[in-house]
C-alpha positions in Angstrom: 0.0 0.0 0.0 1.4 3.3 -1.0 0.8 6.3 1.3 1.5 9.6 -0.2 3.5 12.0 2.2 2.6 15.4 1.3 4.9 18.3 2.3 3.2 21.6 3.4 4.8 24.9 4.4 3.5 27.0 7.2 2.7 30.4 5.9 3.5 32.3 9.1 6.9 30.5 10.1 7.8 28.9 6.8 8.5 25.6 8.5 8.1 22.7 6.1 6.2 19.5 7.6 4.4 16.4 6.6 1.0 15.9 8.3 1.2 12.1 8.0 4.3 11.9 10.0 2.3 11.9 13.3 0.4 9.0 12.2 3.4 7.0 10.8 5.3 7.7 14.0 3.1 5.3 15.9 4.4 2.4 14.0 8.0 3.5 14.7 9.5 2.6 11.4 8.1 -0.9 11.1 6.4 -0.1 7.9 9.7 -1.3 6.4 10.1 -5.1 6.7 13.2 -6.9 7.9 14.1 -8.2 4.5 13.5 -4.8 3.0 15.9 -3.1 5.6 18.6 -5.7 4.9 18.3 -5.0 1.2 18.3 -1.2 1.8 21.4 -1.6 3.8 23.1 -3.8 1.1 22.5 -1.3 -1.7 23.1 1.8 0.6 26.5 0.5 1.6 27.4 -0.4 -2.0 26.4 2.9 -4.0 25.8 6.4 -3.4 22.3 6.8 -1.9 20.6 8.4 -5.0 21.9 5.6 -7.2 21.1 3.0 -4.5 17.5 4.1 -4.4 17.1 3.4 -8.1 18.8 0.0 -7.5 16.3 -0.9 -4.8 13.5 0.2 -7.0 14.5 -2.3 -9.8 15.2 -5.0 -7.4 12.2 -4.9 -5.2 9.7 -2.4 -6.9 9.9 -0.4 -3.6 10.5 3.2 -3.9 12.3 4.9 -1.0 13.7 8.4 -0.9 17.4 8.9 -0.8 17.2 10.2 2.8 15.1 7.2 4.0 17.5 4.9 2.5 20.4 6.7 4.1 18.6 6.4 7.5 18.1 2.7 7.2 21.6 2.1 6.2 23.0 4.0 9.1 20.6 2.3 11.5 21.6 -1.2 10.3 25.4 -0.2 10.1 25.4 1.3 13.6 23.9 -1.8 15.2 26.5 -4.0 13.4 29.3 -1.5 14.3 28.3 -1.8 18.0 28.3 -5.6 17.8 31.7 -5.6 16.4 33.0 -3.4 19.2 31.4 -5.4 21.8 32.8 -8.6 20.6 36.3 -7.2 20.4 35.9 -5.5 23.8 35.2 -8.9 25.2 38.4 -10.3 23.6 40.6 -7.7 25.4 38.7 -8.1 28.9 39.2 -11.8 28.9 42.9 -11.4 28.0 43.3 -15.2 27.1 45.0 -16.7 24.1 43.4 -16.8 20.7 43.3 -20.6 20.8 41.3 -20.5 24.0 38.8 -17.8 22.6 38.4 -19.9 19.4 37.7 -22.9 21.5 35.2 -21.1 23.7 33.3 -19.9 20.6 33.2 -23.3 19.0 31.9 -24.9 22.3 29.1 -22.3 22.5 28.2 -22.7 18.9 28.8 -19.1 17.9 31.1 -20.1 15.0 31.5 -23.3 12.8 34.6 -25.4 13.0 37.1 -24.5 10.4 39.7 -26.3 8.5 43.1 -25.7 10.0 44.8 -23.0 7.9 48.2 -23.6 6.4 49.1 -19.8 6.5 47.8 -16.7 8.0 48.7 -13.3 6.3 47.8 -10.2 8.2 48.4 -6.5 7.5 46.9 -3.1 8.2 46.3 -0.5 5.7 45.0 3.1 5.8 43.4 5.8 3.5 42.6 9.4 4.1 39.0 10.3 3.8 37.1 13.6 4.1 35.1 14.2 7.1 32.2 16.9 7.2 31.8 19.2 9.9 29.0 18.2 12.2 26.2 20.6 13.6 27.0 22.2 17.0 25.5 20.2 19.7 25.6 20.5 23.5 28.0 23.5 23.0 30.5 21.6 21.1 31.3 21.4 17.4 32.7 18.3 15.6 35.4 19.8 13.3 35.8 18.5 9.9 39.0 17.6 8.2 40.8 14.5 6.6 40.9 11.6 8.9 42.5 8.2 8.7 40.4 5.1 7.8 41.9 1.8 8.7 41.3 -1.7 7.3 43.0 -4.9 8.4 43.4 -7.8 6.0 43.8 -11.3 7.0 44.2 -14.1 4.5 43.9 -17.6 5.6 46.0 -19.5 3.2 45.2 -20.2 -0.4 45.2 -17.7 -3.3 42.5 -15.1 -4.0 40.0 -13.5 -1.7 38.0 -16.6 -0.9 39.8 -17.3 2.4 39.8 -13.8 3.8 38.4 -11.5 6.3 38.3 -7.9 6.6 38.2 -5.8 9.8 37.5 -2.1 8.9 36.9 0.8 11.2 36.8 4.6 10.4 38.6 7.1 12.5 39.0 4.7 15.3 41.5 5.1 18.1 44.3 2.4 17.8 43.1 0.7 20.9 39.6 0.0 19.2 41.3 -0.9 16.0 43.5 -3.3 17.9 40.5 -5.0 19.5 38.8 -5.4 16.1 41.8 -6.9 14.4 42.5 -9.3 17.4 38.9 -10.4 17.2 39.1 -11.0 13.5 42.2 -13.1 13.7 40.6 -15.3 16.4 37.7 -16.0 13.8 40.3 -16.9 11.4 42.0 -19.4 13.6 45.3 -17.6 13.7 46.9 -19.8 16.4 46.3 -22.9 14.3 48.1 -21.7 11.2 51.3 -23.4 10.6 52.9 -20.2 9.2 52.0 -16.6 10.2 53.2 -13.5 8.5 52.7 -9.9 9.4 53.3 -7.3 6.7 53.5 -3.7 7.6 55.3 -0.3 6.7 57.2 -0.1 10.0 55.0 2.1 12.1 55.8 1.6 15.8 52.3 1.0 17.0 51.8 -1.8 14.3 55.2 -3.4 15.5 53.8 -3.4 19.1 50.5 -4.9 18.0 52.3 -7.6 16.0 54.6 -8.4 18.9 51.7 -8.7 21.2 49.2 -10.8 19.1 51.5 -12.6 16.7 54.7 -13.1 18.5 55.7 -16.1 16.4 54.8 -14.6 12.9 57.4 -13.7 10.4 57.7 -9.9 10.4 58.2 -8.4 6.8 58.8 -4.7 6.2 56.8 -3.8 3.0 59.3 -3.8 0.1 57.7 -1.0 -1.9 57.6 1.2 1.2 61.3 0.4 1.8 62.4 1.0 -1.7 60.7 4.4 -2.0 62.7 5.5 1.2 65.9 4.4 -0.6 65.2 6.0 -3.9 64.3 9.2 -2.3 67.6 9.2 -0.2 69.5 8.6 -3.5 67.7 11.4 -5.4 68.3 13.8 -2.6 72.0 13.4 -2.9 72.1 14.0 -6.7 68.8 15.8 -7.6 67.9 16.9 -11.1 67.5 15.6 -14.5 71.1 16.0 -15.9 72.2 12.8 -17.7 75.3 12.5 -15.4 73.2 12.7 -12.4 70.7 10.2 -13.7 73.5 7.8 -14.4 75.0 8.2 -10.9 71.6 7.5 -9.3 71.1 4.4 -11.5 74.6 3.1 -10.3 73.5 3.5 -6.8 70.2 1.8 -7.3 72.0 -1.2 -8.9 74.3 -1.5 -5.8 71.6 -1.0 -3.2 68.7 -3.1 -4.7 70.4 -6.5 -4.5 71.9 -5.8 -1.0 68.4 -5.1 0.4 66.6 -7.8 -1.6 69.0 -10.3 -0.3 68.8 -9.2 3.4 72.3 -7.5 3.5 71.2 -4.6 5.7 74.6 -3.7 7.1 76.2 -3.4 3.8 73.3 -1.3 2.6 73.8 1.0 5.6 77.5 1.4 4.9 76.8 2.3 1.4 74.3 4.9 2.5 76.6 6.4 4.9 79.2 6.6 2.1 76.8 8.9 0.2 76.9 11.6 2.9 78.3 14.9 1.5 81.7 15.9 2.9 80.7 19.4 3.3 77.5 21.0 4.0 74.3 19.6 5.3 73.1 16.0 5.0 69.9 15.8 2.9 67.1 15.0 5.2 65.7 12.1 3.0 69.2 10.4 3.3 69.2 10.8 7.1 65.6 9.5 7.1 66.6 6.4 5.1 69.6 5.7 7.3 67.5 5.9 10.4 64.7 3.8 8.8 67.3 0.9 8.1 68.7 1.2 11.7 65.2 1.0 13.4 63.7 -1.7 11.3 66.3 -4.4 11.8 63.7 -6.9 13.1 61.6 -6.3 10.1 64.3 -6.6 7.4 65.4 -9.8 5.9 66.1 -11.8 2.8 63.1 -10.7 0.6 64.3 -13.2 -2.1 64.1 -16.1 0.2 60.7 -14.9 1.6 59.1 -14.6 -1.8 60.5 -18.1 -2.7 58.8 -19.4 0.5 55.6 -17.9 -0.7 55.4 -15.1 1.8 54.1 -11.8 0.5 56.6 -8.9 0.4 54.5 -6.1 -0.8 51.2 -4.6 0.6 49.3 -5.1 -2.6 46.5 -7.2 -1.0 46.4 -4.8 1.9 45.9 -1.8 -0.3 43.4 -3.6 -2.3 41.4 -4.4 0.7 41.3 -0.7 1.7 40.2 0.2 -1.9 37.5 -2.3 -1.9 36.2 -1.4 1.6 36.6 2.3 1.7 37.5 3.9 -1.7 35.0 2.2 -3.9 32.1 3.5 -1.8 33.3 6.5 0.2 35.8 8.4 -1.8 33.6 9.6 -4.5 34.0 13.2 -5.8 32.6 15.7 -3.4 31.7 13.1 -0.6 31.8 14.2 3.1 31.1 12.0 6.0 30.3 12.2 9.7 32.1 9.8 11.9 29.1 7.8 13.0 27.5 7.5 9.4 31.0 6.5 7.9 31.6 3.9 10.6 28.2 2.3 10.0 28.8 2.0 6.2 32.2 0.5 6.8 30.7 -2.0 9.2 28.3 -3.0 6.7 30.6 -3.2 3.8 33.1 -5.5 5.8 30.1 -7.7 6.8 28.8 -8.1 3.3 32.2 -8.6 1.7 33.2 -11.3 4.3 29.9 -13.0 3.8 30.3 -13.1 0.0 33.8 -14.6 0.3 32.8 -17.1 2.9 29.9 -18.3 0.6 32.5 -18.6 -2.3 35.1 -20.6 -0.2 
């Protein structure tokens, strides 16, 4: 049954209202069925709301306004995000091993038994997303800006995304992000994996989390990130496009690349030290690269051997996970998000993507 909701404007104050809202308020939103709510959340988390409304119309024949679709998406996503946080909070409060948590969940029937994984690959990745300024409430104003959006990728062996789980959270503190990643690792059976790999860019907080939750894992510093540091250092010593400078830089790359690729960190450090100018200031990128190699000792190794053993040495899977969860939906031109709404959409996207992958596994 279709009920037209006519909009009227008060001639005295100019306020726009709908007379039918008082009547519909009594049913408290239950004029939308549970199946329609789920479908609305699915399309709302997959496309911009105007486009999603059209998709919903074609799929179900139901016409919802963009605003109503946005409300339904945020409602469903907020519930899901709170469930994820509560589950992760419980993991930290119990402070037990992942194997014990997994056994408790299997005993309670909250999760099915899974085949023991051969390898677990984990890695965090982030993107900057625009945040809109919220309205002033209770004397405080929520300022806008560009905020970090985090996604954690965990691949349970095999090739492709069919054995993977994503744990996404926008603008979360590192503590909350740690809770979510820990809970996701438990669901994947991290302690049962014969081989565990953590791939990261060398940030201190990531190293701390990896040491706490995956102490036996192979720690790998992202190769593209490392090589960009080295290239910037060499270029800072001899900048410019002159053929002689380009040839010199190429010679340095040919020396440093095999040293780092084969895990010869000390020799690479000595070579970088030899590039310091005898007079004048040392270029900051060169100092940064030297300090980077000195502080990432535990995460540097023989990349050639790691690759031969089947370990990932680049963060392509992690970056792709971020692109799938966040960029494809939330970084369209002109988009601005409130924290709560963005967190709800991310929670829904993670839920649906993981469900699709598990169904295809």
